[in-house]
A tleap script that builds the chain and sets N, CA, C and O, in Angstrom:
source leaprc.protein.ff14SB
mol = sequence {
  NMET GLY ASP GLY LYS PHE ASN PRO ARG ILE
  ILE VAL PHE SER THR PRO ASN CYS GLY TRP
  CYS ARG LYS LEU LYS ASN TYR LEU ARG GLU
  LYS GLY PHE ARG TYR ARG ASP VAL ASP ILE
  SER LYS ASP ALA LYS ALA ALA ASP ASP LEU
  VAL ARG LYS THR GLY GLN THR GLY VAL PRO
  VAL THR LEU ILE ASN SER ARG SER ILE VAL
  GLY PHE ASN LYS LYS GLU ILE ASP ARG ALA
  LEU LYS ILE ILE CASN
}
set mol.1.N position { 65.375 162.376 244.792 }
set mol.1.CA position { 64.276 162.750 245.076 }
set mol.1.C position { 64.054 164.678 245.868 }
set mol.1.O position { 65.004 165.322 246.313 }
set mol.2.N position { 62.539 165.201 245.827 }
set mol.2.CA position { 62.742 166.526 246.125 }
set mol.2.C position { 63.074 166.872 247.181 }
set mol.2.O position { 63.421 165.993 247.971 }
set mol.3.N position { 63.094 168.087 247.547 }
set mol.3.CA position { 63.596 168.638 249.120 }
set mol.3.C position { 62.520 168.801 250.088 }
set mol.3.O position { 62.736 169.205 251.231 }
set mol.4.N position { 61.245 168.462 249.605 }
set mol.4.CA position { 60.145 168.764 250.898 }
set mol.4.C position { 60.199 167.353 251.388 }
set mol.4.O position { 61.054 166.474 251.278 }
set mol.5.N position { 59.031 167.405 251.962 }
set mol.5.CA position { 58.668 166.347 253.038 }
set mol.5.C position { 58.459 164.878 251.647 }
set mol.5.O position { 57.983 164.968 250.515 }
set mol.6.N position { 59.044 163.652 252.379 }
set mol.6.CA position { 59.135 162.928 251.536 }
set mol.6.C position { 57.724 161.532 251.755 }
set mol.6.O position { 57.245 160.967 252.738 }
set mol.7.N position { 57.542 161.471 250.615 }
set mol.7.CA position { 56.141 160.976 250.599 }
set mol.7.C position { 55.509 159.933 250.049 }
set mol.7.O position { 54.654 160.069 249.173 }
set mol.8.N position { 56.046 158.322 250.729 }
set mol.8.CA position { 56.357 157.202 250.141 }
set mol.8.C position { 55.250 157.006 249.496 }
set mol.8.O position { 55.193 155.803 249.245 }
set mol.9.N position { 53.994 157.757 248.939 }
set mol.9.CA position { 52.950 156.949 248.129 }
set mol.9.C position { 53.241 158.000 246.639 }
set mol.9.O position { 52.279 157.999 245.871 }
set mol.10.N position { 54.015 158.550 246.355 }
set mol.10.CA position { 54.570 159.354 244.802 }
set mol.10.C position { 55.812 158.260 244.668 }
set mol.10.O position { 56.726 157.798 245.352 }
set mol.11.N position { 55.383 158.177 243.661 }
set mol.11.CA position { 56.590 157.086 242.658 }
set mol.11.C position { 56.539 157.639 241.873 }
set mol.11.O position { 55.371 158.026 241.836 }
set mol.12.N position { 57.464 158.337 240.433 }
set mol.12.CA position { 57.590 158.348 239.705 }
set mol.12.C position { 58.440 157.598 239.099 }
set mol.12.O position { 59.337 157.096 239.777 }
set mol.13.N position { 58.375 157.344 237.726 }
set mol.13.CA position { 59.141 155.522 236.801 }
set mol.13.C position { 59.361 156.792 235.896 }
set mol.13.O position { 58.561 157.612 235.445 }
set mol.14.N position { 60.969 156.642 235.769 }
set mol.14.CA position { 61.347 157.597 235.022 }
set mol.14.C position { 62.467 157.121 233.909 }
set mol.14.O position { 62.565 155.897 233.812 }
set mol.15.N position { 63.341 157.913 233.040 }
set mol.15.CA position { 64.420 157.464 232.464 }
set mol.15.C position { 65.743 159.156 232.781 }
set mol.15.O position { 65.337 160.216 233.255 }
set mol.16.N position { 66.678 158.994 232.516 }
set mol.16.CA position { 67.623 160.195 232.635 }
set mol.16.C position { 67.405 160.794 231.720 }
set mol.16.O position { 67.618 162.001 231.827 }
set mol.17.N position { 66.845 160.241 230.283 }
set mol.17.CA position { 66.920 161.374 229.132 }
set mol.17.C position { 65.535 161.480 228.696 }
set mol.17.O position { 65.213 161.702 227.528 }
set mol.18.N position { 64.692 161.309 229.699 }
set mol.18.CA position { 62.918 161.624 229.340 }
set mol.18.C position { 63.058 163.307 229.978 }
set mol.18.O position { 63.365 163.464 231.159 }
set mol.19.N position { 62.754 164.716 228.902 }
set mol.19.CA position { 62.764 165.485 229.294 }
set mol.19.C position { 61.567 165.482 229.819 }
set mol.19.O position { 61.701 166.335 230.697 }
set mol.20.N position { 60.473 165.106 229.888 }
set mol.20.CA position { 59.343 164.992 230.173 }
set mol.20.C position { 59.501 164.943 231.956 }
set mol.20.O position { 59.398 165.733 232.894 }
set mol.21.N position { 59.826 163.438 231.730 }
set mol.21.CA position { 60.550 162.811 233.466 }
set mol.21.C position { 61.438 164.163 234.266 }
set mol.21.O position { 61.501 164.179 235.495 }
set mol.22.N position { 62.047 165.179 233.489 }
set mol.22.CA position { 62.559 166.103 234.703 }
set mol.22.C position { 61.765 167.431 234.959 }
set mol.22.O position { 61.825 168.285 235.843 }
set mol.23.N position { 60.670 167.195 233.359 }
set mol.23.CA position { 59.262 168.495 234.045 }
set mol.23.C position { 58.782 168.370 235.078 }
set mol.23.O position { 58.798 169.195 235.992 }
set mol.24.N position { 58.101 166.909 235.068 }
set mol.24.CA position { 57.593 166.566 235.839 }
set mol.24.C position { 58.381 166.585 237.564 }
set mol.24.O position { 57.832 167.221 238.464 }
set mol.25.N position { 59.513 165.913 237.775 }
set mol.25.CA position { 60.178 166.177 238.807 }
set mol.25.C position { 60.726 167.156 240.021 }
set mol.25.O position { 60.969 167.200 241.227 }
set mol.26.N position { 60.738 168.063 238.525 }
set mol.26.CA position { 61.028 169.392 238.535 }
set mol.26.C position { 59.641 169.797 239.437 }
set mol.26.O position { 59.709 170.060 240.638 }
set mol.27.N position { 58.507 169.803 238.743 }
set mol.27.CA position { 57.587 170.617 239.432 }
set mol.27.C position { 57.286 169.845 240.797 }
set mol.27.O position { 57.153 170.575 241.779 }
set mol.28.N position { 57.143 168.263 241.021 }
set mol.28.CA position { 56.557 168.408 241.952 }
set mol.28.C position { 57.790 168.451 243.369 }
set mol.28.O position { 57.653 167.976 244.497 }
set mol.29.N position { 58.999 169.222 242.762 }
set mol.29.CA position { 59.880 169.397 244.025 }
set mol.29.C position { 59.346 171.033 244.407 }
set mol.29.O position { 59.249 171.454 245.560 }
set mol.30.N position { 58.965 171.998 242.894 }
set mol.30.CA position { 58.400 173.155 243.020 }
set mol.30.C position { 57.477 173.022 244.234 }
set mol.30.O position { 57.755 173.629 245.268 }
set mol.31.N position { 56.358 172.227 244.143 }
set mol.31.CA position { 55.433 172.202 244.921 }
set mol.31.C position { 55.359 171.450 246.715 }
set mol.31.O position { 54.556 171.221 247.620 }
set mol.32.N position { 57.249 171.273 246.260 }
set mol.32.CA position { 56.997 170.891 247.854 }
set mol.32.C position { 56.889 169.312 248.433 }
set mol.32.O position { 56.752 168.891 249.582 }
set mol.33.N position { 57.005 168.660 247.204 }
set mol.33.CA position { 56.494 166.789 247.556 }
set mol.33.C position { 58.182 166.236 247.332 }
set mol.33.O position { 59.225 166.823 247.045 }
set mol.34.N position { 57.818 164.771 247.632 }
set mol.34.CA position { 59.838 164.490 248.011 }
set mol.34.C position { 58.787 162.944 247.412 }
set mol.34.O position { 57.712 162.564 247.877 }
set mol.35.N position { 59.495 162.411 246.402 }
set mol.35.CA position { 58.928 161.323 245.713 }
set mol.35.C position { 60.134 160.071 245.732 }
set mol.35.O position { 61.320 160.216 246.027 }
set mol.36.N position { 59.492 158.909 245.353 }
set mol.36.CA position { 60.415 157.895 244.867 }
set mol.36.C position { 61.000 157.756 243.765 }
set mol.36.O position { 60.134 157.952 242.911 }
set mol.37.N position { 61.927 157.541 243.296 }
set mol.37.CA position { 62.113 158.006 241.255 }
set mol.37.C position { 62.978 156.495 241.101 }
set mol.37.O position { 64.051 156.082 241.540 }
set mol.38.N position { 62.195 156.084 240.474 }
set mol.38.CA position { 62.734 154.630 239.667 }
set mol.38.C position { 62.828 154.484 237.884 }
set mol.38.O position { 62.005 154.525 236.970 }
set mol.39.N position { 64.465 154.274 238.004 }
set mol.39.CA position { 64.520 154.451 237.012 }
set mol.39.C position { 64.539 153.022 236.181 }
set mol.39.O position { 64.940 151.880 236.403 }
set mol.40.N position { 63.988 153.610 235.275 }
set mol.40.CA position { 63.422 151.920 234.672 }
set mol.40.C position { 64.273 151.714 233.864 }
set mol.40.O position { 64.205 150.502 233.660 }
set mol.41.N position { 65.335 152.276 233.035 }
set mol.41.CA position { 66.857 152.056 232.680 }
set mol.41.C position { 67.644 151.454 233.045 }
set mol.41.O position { 68.582 150.989 232.396 }
set mol.42.N position { 67.383 151.323 234.336 }
set mol.42.CA position { 68.614 150.591 235.134 }
set mol.42.C position { 68.087 149.393 236.178 }
set mol.42.O position { 68.777 148.701 236.927 }
set mol.43.N position { 66.229 149.371 235.926 }
set mol.43.CA position { 66.044 148.301 236.888 }
set mol.43.C position { 64.493 147.459 235.983 }
set mol.43.O position { 63.271 147.583 236.069 }
set mol.44.N position { 65.427 146.636 235.176 }
set mol.44.CA position { 64.238 145.824 234.389 }
set mol.44.C position { 63.399 145.168 235.225 }
set mol.44.O position { 62.884 144.307 234.511 }
set mol.45.N position { 62.829 145.040 236.649 }
set mol.45.CA position { 61.956 144.371 237.337 }
set mol.45.C position { 60.706 145.639 237.141 }
set mol.45.O position { 59.491 145.543 236.969 }
set mol.46.N position { 61.390 146.534 237.226 }
set mol.46.CA position { 60.867 148.319 237.666 }
set mol.46.C position { 59.593 148.177 236.470 }
set mol.46.O position { 58.364 148.251 236.485 }
set mol.47.N position { 60.746 147.910 235.366 }
set mol.47.CA position { 60.100 148.199 234.206 }
set mol.47.C position { 58.646 147.114 233.295 }
set mol.47.O position { 57.698 147.228 232.518 }
set mol.48.N position { 59.260 146.303 233.963 }
set mol.48.CA position { 58.456 144.624 233.722 }
set mol.48.C position { 56.740 145.029 234.974 }
set mol.48.O position { 55.537 144.964 234.720 }
set mol.49.N position { 57.260 145.293 235.849 }
set mol.49.CA position { 56.272 146.666 236.939 }
set mol.49.C position { 55.412 147.331 236.351 }
set mol.49.O position { 54.240 147.027 236.131 }
set mol.50.N position { 56.087 148.452 236.025 }
set mol.50.CA position { 55.360 149.295 235.281 }
set mol.50.C position { 53.824 148.923 233.988 }
set mol.50.O position { 52.635 149.198 233.832 }
set mol.51.N position { 55.005 148.098 233.316 }
set mol.51.CA position { 53.731 147.137 232.511 }
set mol.51.C position { 52.253 146.572 232.792 }
set mol.51.O position { 51.078 146.788 232.496 }
set mol.52.N position { 53.177 145.584 233.664 }
set mol.52.CA position { 52.038 145.129 234.417 }
set mol.52.C position { 51.025 145.741 235.317 }
set mol.52.O position { 50.010 145.111 235.613 }
set mol.53.N position { 51.191 146.619 235.646 }
set mol.53.CA position { 50.105 147.679 236.684 }
set mol.53.C position { 49.570 148.700 235.828 }
set mol.53.O position { 48.492 149.229 236.098 }
set mol.54.N position { 50.136 148.968 234.973 }
set mol.54.CA position { 49.725 150.036 234.276 }
set mol.54.C position { 49.460 150.285 232.732 }
set mol.54.O position { 48.829 151.204 232.210 }
set mol.55.N position { 50.266 148.963 232.007 }
set mol.55.CA position { 49.706 148.565 230.547 }
set mol.55.C position { 50.698 149.634 229.731 }
set mol.55.O position { 50.904 149.675 228.518 }
set mol.56.N position { 51.277 150.534 230.845 }
set mol.56.CA position { 52.647 151.580 230.260 }
set mol.56.C position { 54.213 151.234 229.748 }
set mol.56.O position { 55.102 150.700 230.411 }
set mol.57.N position { 54.262 151.671 228.465 }
set mol.57.CA position { 55.858 151.103 227.963 }
set mol.57.C position { 56.885 152.380 228.037 }
set mol.57.O position { 58.113 152.405 227.950 }
set mol.58.N position { 55.912 153.452 228.233 }
set mol.58.CA position { 56.813 154.956 227.935 }
set mol.58.C position { 56.658 155.642 229.250 }
set mol.58.O position { 55.693 155.317 229.941 }
set mol.59.N position { 57.674 156.754 229.780 }
set mol.59.CA position { 57.483 157.516 231.177 }
set mol.59.C position { 57.665 159.022 230.381 }
set mol.59.O position { 58.018 159.362 229.252 }
set mol.60.N position { 57.247 159.681 231.546 }
set mol.60.CA position { 57.327 159.430 232.442 }
set mol.60.C position { 55.389 159.003 233.346 }
set mol.60.O position { 54.458 159.785 233.151 }
set mol.61.N position { 55.252 158.049 233.999 }
set mol.61.CA position { 54.510 157.565 234.884 }
set mol.61.C position { 54.533 157.798 236.239 }
set mol.61.O position { 55.554 157.543 236.878 }
set mol.62.N position { 53.486 158.277 236.803 }
set mol.62.CA position { 53.962 159.166 238.412 }
set mol.62.C position { 52.520 158.491 239.183 }
set mol.62.O position { 51.379 158.767 238.814 }
set mol.63.N position { 52.833 157.621 240.247 }
set mol.63.CA position { 51.560 156.647 241.198 }
set mol.63.C position { 51.759 157.487 242.256 }
set mol.63.O position { 52.832 157.565 242.853 }
set mol.64.N position { 50.605 158.236 242.568 }
set mol.64.CA position { 50.024 158.365 243.959 }
set mol.64.C position { 49.124 158.043 244.294 }
set mol.64.O position { 48.001 158.168 243.804 }
set mol.65.N position { 49.602 157.380 245.554 }
set mol.65.CA position { 48.106 156.829 246.374 }
set mol.65.C position { 47.624 155.638 245.287 }
set mol.65.O position { 46.526 155.151 245.018 }
set mol.66.N position { 49.021 155.409 244.787 }
set mol.66.CA position { 48.528 153.775 243.878 }
set mol.66.C position { 47.564 154.298 242.086 }
set mol.66.O position { 47.432 153.574 241.099 }
set mol.67.N position { 47.257 155.200 242.201 }
set mol.67.CA position { 46.824 156.327 241.244 }
set mol.67.C position { 47.546 156.268 239.864 }
set mol.67.O position { 48.557 156.931 240.095 }
set mol.68.N position { 47.618 155.891 238.651 }
set mol.68.CA position { 48.343 156.099 237.835 }
set mol.68.C position { 48.105 157.012 236.852 }
set mol.68.O position { 47.158 156.856 236.082 }
set mol.69.N position { 49.222 158.428 236.740 }
set mol.69.CA position { 49.051 158.790 235.656 }
set mol.69.C position { 50.513 159.161 234.687 }
set mol.69.O position { 51.709 159.283 234.950 }
set mol.70.N position { 49.528 159.270 233.243 }
set mol.70.CA position { 50.617 158.425 232.013 }
set mol.70.C position { 50.935 160.265 231.884 }
set mol.70.O position { 50.194 161.226 232.092 }
set mol.71.N position { 52.234 160.178 231.493 }
set mol.71.CA position { 52.956 161.503 231.052 }
set mol.71.C position { 52.729 162.949 232.375 }
set mol.71.O position { 52.044 162.897 233.396 }
set mol.72.N position { 53.295 163.736 232.030 }
set mol.72.CA position { 53.100 165.159 232.481 }
set mol.72.C position { 52.298 165.959 232.737 }
set mol.72.O position { 52.524 167.109 232.360 }
set mol.73.N position { 50.870 165.627 233.580 }
set mol.73.CA position { 49.842 165.811 233.090 }
set mol.73.C position { 49.417 167.128 234.350 }
set mol.73.O position { 48.627 166.744 235.213 }
set mol.74.N position { 49.735 168.089 234.423 }
set mol.74.CA position { 49.817 169.218 235.655 }
set mol.74.C position { 48.267 169.532 236.579 }
set mol.74.O position { 48.118 170.047 237.687 }
set mol.75.N position { 46.864 168.774 235.231 }
set mol.75.CA position { 45.631 168.990 236.079 }
set mol.75.C position { 45.285 167.743 237.100 }
set mol.75.O position { 44.846 167.865 238.244 }
set mol.76.N position { 45.683 166.137 236.199 }
set mol.76.CA position { 45.916 165.155 237.109 }
set mol.76.C position { 47.194 165.274 237.892 }
set mol.76.O position { 47.074 164.405 238.756 }
set mol.77.N position { 48.074 165.728 238.024 }
set mol.77.CA position { 49.050 165.320 239.400 }
set mol.77.C position { 48.422 166.319 240.292 }
set mol.77.O position { 48.318 165.863 241.431 }
set mol.78.N position { 47.823 167.902 240.134 }
set mol.78.CA position { 47.687 168.363 240.965 }
set mol.78.C position { 46.572 167.758 241.577 }
set mol.78.O position { 46.649 167.538 242.785 }
set mol.79.N position { 45.235 167.354 240.776 }
set mol.79.CA position { 44.448 166.448 241.197 }
set mol.79.C position { 44.427 165.219 242.523 }
set mol.79.O position { 43.627 164.921 243.410 }
set mol.80.N position { 45.559 164.813 242.152 }
set mol.80.CA position { 46.104 163.316 243.194 }
set mol.80.C position { 46.339 164.066 243.905 }
set mol.80.O position { 45.282 164.267 244.503 }
set mol.81.N position { 47.390 164.948 244.461 }
set mol.81.CA position { 48.617 165.326 245.176 }
set mol.81.C position { 47.048 166.185 246.216 }
set mol.81.O position { 47.116 166.206 247.445 }
set mol.82.N position { 46.433 166.486 245.851 }
set mol.82.CA position { 45.207 167.034 246.678 }
set mol.82.C position { 44.703 166.395 247.311 }
set mol.82.O position { 43.795 166.923 247.954 }
set mol.83.N position { 44.846 165.538 247.440 }
set mol.83.CA position { 44.193 163.874 247.938 }
set mol.83.C position { 45.088 163.252 249.376 }
set mol.83.O position { 44.809 162.490 250.302 }
set mol.84.N position { 46.306 164.062 248.955 }
set mol.84.CA position { 47.148 163.223 249.928 }
set mol.84.C position { 47.831 164.396 250.884 }
set mol.84.O position { 48.500 164.132 251.883 }
set mol.85.N position { 47.528 165.819 250.377 }
set mol.85.CA position { 48.325 167.044 251.311 }
set mol.85.C position { 47.561 167.267 252.499 }
set mol.85.O position { 47.933 168.101 253.325 }
savepdb mol mol.pdb
quit
């Protein structure tokens, strides 16, 4: 998790070897947001939930206020973070 204020409305689905996942999580930390990190390589149920909720099998996928953002899309992430900030 990041060092800023924890926000349970931010969930990042990731895997340890995903470079874009690391960039995304660093970006959230730099912005001062904490998040729940879900490693889908270790949690099969979470991986199934991700596919069911978003239709995505790849990572990163970020849920912000239940809004799904696929990949490391700074513009969409910033737009969604403004809603909860």
